[in-house]
C-alpha positions as CSV (number, residue, x, y, z in Angstrom):
1,M,144.3,162.2,73.1
2,A,144.3,163.6,69.6
3,K,141.1,164.7,68.1
4,I,139.9,162.5,65.2
5,N,138.6,164.1,62.1
6,P,136.1,161.8,60.5
7,M,136.0,163.7,57.2
8,A,139.5,164.8,56.4
9,V,141.4,162.6,54.0
10,S,145.1,163.1,53.0
11,P,147.2,161.2,50.5
12,T,149.8,160.8,53.2
13,Q,147.5,159.0,55.6
14,Q,148.4,155.4,56.2
15,S,145.9,152.6,55.7
16,A,143.8,151.3,58.6
17,H,145.4,148.8,60.8
18,A,145.1,147.5,64.4
19,T,147.8,146.1,66.7
20,L,147.3,143.9,69.7
21,S,149.2,144.0,73.0
22,R,148.9,142.8,76.5
23,A,148.7,145.0,79.6
24,G,148.1,142.7,82.5
25,D,144.7,141.1,82.1
26,W,143.8,143.5,79.4
27,L,144.0,142.8,75.7
28,V,144.8,146.3,74.2
29,V,143.7,147.0,70.6
30,A,145.3,150.1,69.2
31,L,143.7,151.5,66.1
32,R,145.6,153.7,63.7
33,G,145.4,155.1,60.2
34,N,142.7,156.0,57.8
35,W,139.5,153.9,58.2
36,R,137.4,154.0,55.1
37,V,134.7,151.6,53.8
38,T,136.3,151.8,50.3
39,A,139.8,150.9,51.6
40,K,141.3,147.7,53.0
41,R,140.9,147.5,56.7
42,P,141.2,144.8,59.4
43,A,138.2,142.7,60.5
44,W,137.6,142.0,64.2
45,P,137.0,138.2,63.9
46,E,140.3,137.7,62.0
47,L,142.2,140.0,64.4
48,V,141.3,138.0,67.6
49,R,141.1,134.6,66.1
50,G,142.7,132.0,68.4
51,K,143.1,134.6,71.3
52,D,141.5,134.3,74.7
53,F,140.8,137.4,76.8
54,N,138.6,138.4,79.7
55,K,139.1,142.2,79.2
56,V,139.6,144.2,76.1
57,R,140.4,147.9,75.7
58,L,140.2,149.8,72.4
59,L,142.4,152.8,71.7
60,A,141.5,155.1,68.8
61,G,143.6,158.1,69.6
62,E,145.8,157.7,66.6
63,V,143.1,157.2,64.0
64,E,143.6,159.9,61.4
65,A,140.2,159.8,59.6
66,W,137.2,157.5,59.7
67,D,133.7,156.7,58.5
68,T,131.2,153.9,59.3
69,S,133.9,151.3,58.9
70,L,135.5,152.2,62.2
71,L,132.1,152.3,63.9
72,L,131.2,148.8,62.6
73,F,134.7,147.5,63.7
74,I,134.3,148.8,67.3
75,S,130.7,147.5,67.4
76,A,131.8,144.0,66.3
77,A,134.4,144.1,69.1
78,E,131.8,145.1,71.7
79,M,129.4,142.4,70.6
80,D,132.2,139.7,70.6
81,A,133.2,140.7,74.1
82,K,129.6,140.4,75.3
83,A,129.3,137.0,73.6
84,R,132.5,135.9,75.4
85,G,131.4,137.4,78.7
86,A,134.5,139.7,78.6
87,E,134.7,143.3,79.7
88,C,135.0,145.9,76.9
89,D,136.5,149.2,77.8
90,L,135.7,152.0,75.3
91,S,136.8,154.9,77.5
92,Q,139.7,155.7,75.2
93,V,137.3,155.9,72.2
94,P,136.2,159.4,71.3
95,E,132.8,160.5,72.6
96,Q,131.5,161.0,69.1
97,I,132.0,157.3,68.3
98,R,130.5,156.3,71.6
99,L,127.4,158.3,70.9
100,L,127.0,156.7,67.5
101,L,127.6,153.2,69.0
102,A,124.8,153.9,71.5
103,Q,122.4,154.7,68.7
104,L,123.5,151.6,66.8
105,D,122.9,149.4,69.9
106,A,119.5,151.0,70.4
107,T,118.6,150.1,66.9
108,R,119.7,146.5,67.3
109,E,117.8,146.1,70.6
110,R,114.6,147.5,69.2
111,P,111.9,144.9,69.6
112,P,110.7,143.4,66.3
113,A,107.7,145.0,64.7
114,Q,104.4,143.4,65.5
115,D,102.9,141.1,62.8
116,R,100.2,143.3,61.3
117,T,99.3,140.9,58.5
118,Q,95.6,140.4,58.1
119,G,94.1,137.0,58.8
120,F,92.0,135.0,56.4
121,L,88.7,136.1,57.9
122,V,89.8,139.7,57.6
123,H,90.6,139.3,54.0
124,V,87.2,137.6,53.4
125,G,85.4,140.3,55.2
126,L,87.1,143.1,53.3
127,A,86.5,141.3,49.9
128,T,82.9,140.9,50.8
129,A,82.5,144.5,51.7
130,Q,84.2,145.6,48.4
131,C,81.9,143.3,46.4
132,W,78.8,144.6,48.2
133,E,79.9,148.2,47.6
134,A,80.5,147.4,43.9
135,L,77.1,145.7,43.6
136,R,75.4,148.6,45.2
137,S,77.0,151.1,42.9
138,I,75.9,149.0,39.9
139,I,72.4,148.8,41.1
140,T,72.3,152.5,41.8
141,F,73.6,153.3,38.3
142,V,71.1,151.0,36.6
143,G,68.3,152.5,38.6
144,D,69.4,156.0,37.5
145,C,69.4,154.9,33.9
146,V,65.9,153.4,34.2
147,I,64.6,156.6,35.8
148,G,66.3,158.6,33.0
149,L,64.7,156.4,30.4
150,L,61.3,156.9,31.9
151,R,61.9,160.7,31.6
152,V,62.8,160.2,28.0
153,V,59.5,158.4,27.4
154,R,57.5,161.1,29.1
155,R,59.3,164.0,27.5
156,P,61.1,162.8,24.3
157,Y,61.5,166.3,23.0
158,K,64.1,166.9,25.7
159,F,66.2,164.0,24.7
160,R,69.4,164.7,22.7
161,W,68.6,162.8,19.6
162,K,71.4,164.3,17.6
163,D,74.0,163.0,20.1
164,C,72.3,159.6,19.9
165,L,72.5,159.5,16.1
166,D,76.2,160.5,16.3
167,Q,76.8,157.6,18.7
168,M,74.9,155.3,16.4
169,Q,77.3,156.2,13.6
170,Q,80.3,155.7,15.8
171,C,79.3,152.4,17.3
172,G,77.4,151.1,14.2
173,A,78.6,152.2,10.8
174,M,82.2,152.8,11.9
175,A,82.4,149.2,13.3
176,L,81.4,147.5,10.1
177,P,84.9,146.9,8.7
178,I,86.2,145.1,11.8
179,A,83.0,143.3,12.3
180,S,83.0,142.1,8.7
181,L,86.6,140.8,9.0
182,I,86.0,139.0,12.3
183,A,82.7,137.5,11.3
184,F,84.0,136.3,7.9
185,L,87.1,134.6,9.5
186,V,84.9,133.0,12.2
187,G,82.6,131.5,9.7
188,L,85.5,130.4,7.5
189,T,87.2,128.8,10.5
190,F,84.0,126.9,11.6
191,A,83.5,125.6,8.1
192,Y,87.1,124.3,7.9
193,Q,86.9,122.6,11.3
194,A,83.6,121.1,10.5
195,A,84.7,119.9,7.0
196,V,87.5,117.9,8.5
197,T,85.2,115.8,10.6
198,L,82.0,115.7,8.5
199,R,83.6,114.6,5.2
200,Q,84.7,111.4,7.0
201,F,81.0,110.5,7.3
202,G,79.9,111.8,3.9
203,A,77.9,114.6,5.6
204,D,79.6,117.5,3.9
205,I,76.3,119.4,3.4
206,W,75.9,119.6,7.2
207,V,78.7,122.2,7.3
208,A,75.9,124.7,6.3
209,D,73.8,123.6,9.3
210,L,76.7,123.9,11.7
211,V,77.9,127.3,10.5
212,G,74.4,128.8,10.2
213,V,73.2,127.7,13.7
214,L,76.4,128.7,15.4
215,M,76.7,132.1,13.8
216,V,73.0,133.0,14.3
217,R,72.5,131.7,17.8
218,E,75.9,132.1,19.5
219,M,79.0,133.3,17.7
220,G,77.4,136.2,15.8
221,P,76.1,138.0,18.9
222,M,79.2,137.1,21.0
223,M,81.9,138.1,18.6
224,V,80.2,141.4,17.7
225,A,79.8,142.0,21.5
226,V,83.4,141.4,22.2
227,I,84.4,143.7,19.3
228,L,82.2,146.5,20.6
229,A,83.3,145.9,24.2
230,G,86.9,146.6,23.2
231,R,86.1,149.3,20.7
232,T,83.0,151.2,21.9
233,G,82.8,150.3,25.6
234,A,86.4,151.4,26.2
235,A,85.8,154.6,24.2
236,F,82.7,155.4,26.3
237,A,84.7,154.9,29.5
238,A,87.7,157.0,28.3
239,T,85.4,159.8,27.1
240,L,83.5,160.1,30.4
241,A,86.6,159.6,32.5
242,N,88.3,162.5,30.6
243,M,85.2,164.7,31.1
244,K,85.3,163.8,34.8
245,T,89.0,164.7,35.0
246,N,88.3,168.1,33.3
247,E,85.3,168.7,35.7
248,E,82.9,168.9,32.9
249,I,80.5,166.4,34.5
250,D,80.6,168.5,37.7
251,A,79.7,171.6,35.6
252,L,76.6,169.7,34.3
253,E,75.5,168.7,37.7
254,V,75.9,172.3,38.9
255,L,73.7,173.5,36.1
256,G,71.0,171.0,37.1
257,I,71.6,168.6,34.1
258,P,71.7,165.0,35.1
259,A,74.8,163.3,33.7
260,V,72.9,160.2,33.1
261,D,70.3,161.9,30.8
262,F,72.9,164.1,29.0
263,L,75.8,161.6,28.6
264,V,74.7,158.0,29.3
265,L,71.3,157.5,27.8
266,P,72.3,158.6,24.2
267,R,75.2,156.1,24.2
268,L,73.1,153.4,25.8
269,I,70.2,153.7,23.3
270,A,72.6,153.9,20.4
271,L,74.3,150.6,21.4
272,A,70.9,148.9,22.1
273,V,69.7,149.9,18.6
274,M,72.8,149.2,16.6
275,M,73.9,146.0,18.2
276,P,71.1,143.8,16.6
277,L,71.8,145.4,13.2
278,L,75.5,144.7,13.5
279,V,74.7,141.1,14.5
280,L,72.4,140.6,11.5
281,Y,75.2,141.8,9.3
282,A,77.8,139.7,11.0
283,N,75.6,136.6,10.7
284,G,75.3,137.1,6.9
285,V,79.1,137.6,6.5
286,G,79.9,134.6,8.7
287,I,77.6,132.4,6.6
288,L,79.2,133.8,3.5
289,G,82.6,132.7,4.9
290,G,81.3,129.2,5.4
291,M,79.8,129.2,1.9
292,L,83.2,130.1,0.5
293,V,84.9,127.2,2.2
294,S,82.2,124.8,1.1
295,A,82.4,125.9,-2.5
296,T,86.2,125.6,-2.6
297,V,87.0,122.7,-0.3
298,L,83.9,120.5,-0.3
299,Q,82.7,121.4,-3.8
300,I,79.2,122.3,-2.5
301,P,77.4,124.7,-4.8
302,P,76.5,128.0,-3.2
303,T,72.8,127.4,-4.0
304,A,72.8,124.1,-2.2
305,Y,74.6,125.6,0.7
306,W,72.1,128.5,0.9
307,V,69.1,126.1,0.7
308,E,70.5,124.0,3.5
309,T,71.1,127.0,5.6
310,R,67.5,128.3,5.2
311,S,66.2,124.9,6.1
312,I,68.0,124.7,9.4
313,V,68.0,128.3,10.5
314,G,64.6,129.4,11.6
315,V,63.0,132.5,12.9
316,T,63.4,131.2,16.5
317,D,67.1,130.9,16.0
318,L,67.4,134.4,14.5
319,T,65.2,135.9,17.3
320,S,67.2,134.3,20.1
321,G,70.4,135.7,18.7
322,L,68.9,139.2,18.3
323,I,67.6,139.1,21.9
324,K,71.1,138.2,23.1
325,A,72.6,141.0,20.9
326,T,70.3,143.6,22.4
327,A,71.1,142.5,26.0
328,F,74.8,142.5,25.2
329,G,74.6,146.0,23.7
330,I,72.9,147.3,26.9
331,L,75.5,145.6,29.1
332,I,78.4,147.1,27.1
333,G,76.9,150.6,27.3
334,L,76.3,150.2,31.1
335,S,79.8,148.9,31.7
336,G,81.5,151.6,29.7
337,C,79.5,154.5,31.2
338,L,79.7,153.2,34.7
339,R,83.5,152.8,34.7
340,G,83.9,156.2,33.1
341,L,81.8,157.9,35.8
342,Q,83.7,156.0,38.5
343,A,87.1,156.9,37.1
344,Q,89.7,158.8,39.2
345,R,90.5,162.3,38.3
346,S,93.8,161.7,36.7
347,A,95.4,160.7,33.4
348,A,96.1,157.2,34.8
349,G,92.4,157.0,35.8
350,V,91.3,157.3,32.2
351,G,93.3,154.3,31.2
352,Q,92.2,152.3,34.1
353,A,88.6,153.1,33.4
354,A,88.9,152.0,29.8
355,T,90.5,148.7,30.8
356,S,88.0,148.1,33.6
357,A,85.1,148.8,31.2
358,V,86.3,146.1,28.8
359,V,86.8,143.5,31.5
360,T,83.4,144.3,33.1
361,A,81.6,144.2,29.8
362,I,83.0,140.8,28.8
363,L,82.4,139.4,32.3
364,F,78.7,140.5,32.2
365,M,78.3,139.2,28.7
366,I,79.6,135.7,29.6
367,V,77.3,135.6,32.6
368,A,74.3,136.8,30.6
369,D,75.1,134.2,27.8
370,A,75.1,131.4,30.4
371,I,71.7,132.7,31.7
372,F,70.3,132.8,28.2
373,A,71.5,129.3,27.5
374,V,69.7,128.0,30.6
375,V,66.5,129.9,29.9
376,Y,66.4,128.9,26.2
377,N,66.9,125.3,27.3
378,I,64.0,125.5,29.8
379,F,61.6,127.0,27.2
380,G,62.9,124.7,24.4
381,I,64.1,127.6,22.2
C-alpha cells in the first residue's frame, strides 16, 4: 500500500473522488485523489444513497494528499455503518488515519459535562454574602472617619487645614458656574410648567410659591448634590484610586500616617462646609429664574414676585433644605473616598471607582431624601 502524504499538494494531483464496487458481500469504497477541505469532494450520504449493504470496506491506498476532509468522510462512513448494523472494515486505511479516528470517536463518546449552574438559593446566598460584606466595609469606613474626626477635635493643630481649604475651592468656588446654570434652568422650567396650569385658575402669583418652596426644600439641595456627585465625588474616587495604584497610600500607612486623616477628612469636611453654601446660592439663582419667567410670561412685577416668595418661604423651609444639603455633602464625600480606597490597582480600576462613586452617592442621596421626607412629615416640618 502506498504511503499517503497528508501535506504534499501538487498541481497534477486529481480531485478527490470515491468509487463503489462489490466483492461478494462487501461494498468496497476506493478513495483516490487529493482530499482537501477547500476543494470539491464526495459526501458519504450522497455516495451510498439507495444502496443496501451489510459490510463495507474502505480503501485509501491511492489517496495522494489529505487533510481533515478525508478523516470526516471516513468517520461518517463508520458512523453510518454502525447505524445500519453493518460491519465496517478500516484495515486498508493507513494507521495514521485510524489513530485520528480513534481520538475523534473518544471525543464524541465523552460524557456530557455536568450541569454546574448554580441554583436560585445559591445565587441568593452569594448575593446576601456580598451585600453583607459591602455593608460591613461601609460601616468600618464610617467608623474610621468618626474616629479620625474625634482626633481632629482633640488635636486640631495636626489637621491639614491647607488641604481642606484647597478642597473647598475645588468643590465650592469651582462648581459655581455649573451650579448656576443648572439651578437657573430648573427654576425657569418649574415656573413655565406651573404657569401653564395656574394661569387657568387666575392664580399666576402662586408661581412664586411653587418655585420658592420647591427650590428651597427639595430641588436646590438635590440638584446641587447630583452635580457634586458627578463632579466632586468622581474626582475624589479617581484621585484616591490613582494614589492607591501608585502605592502612595501604602507609603502613608508604612510611615504611620492614617490615610483617613491625611486624605479623607480634608475632603469630607470641605464638602460638608461648602455644600450648604452652594445650596443657598442655587436657591437664589433658581428663584431668579422663576422671577424671569413670571416677569416675561405672566407679567408679574419682580417686586410682587419677591414679596410673595418671602411670604411663603420661611426659616423652617430654609433650614430643612440646608440640613439635607449638609447630609448630602457628607454622603458624597464618603462615597467618593470609599470607592477610591476600594479601587483595584490598575488603570481600569480608576475608572470603575469613579463610576461606582457616582452611583453610590446618588443612591445614598435618594435614600436619605426619602428618610428626610418621612421624618419632616412626622415632626410637621
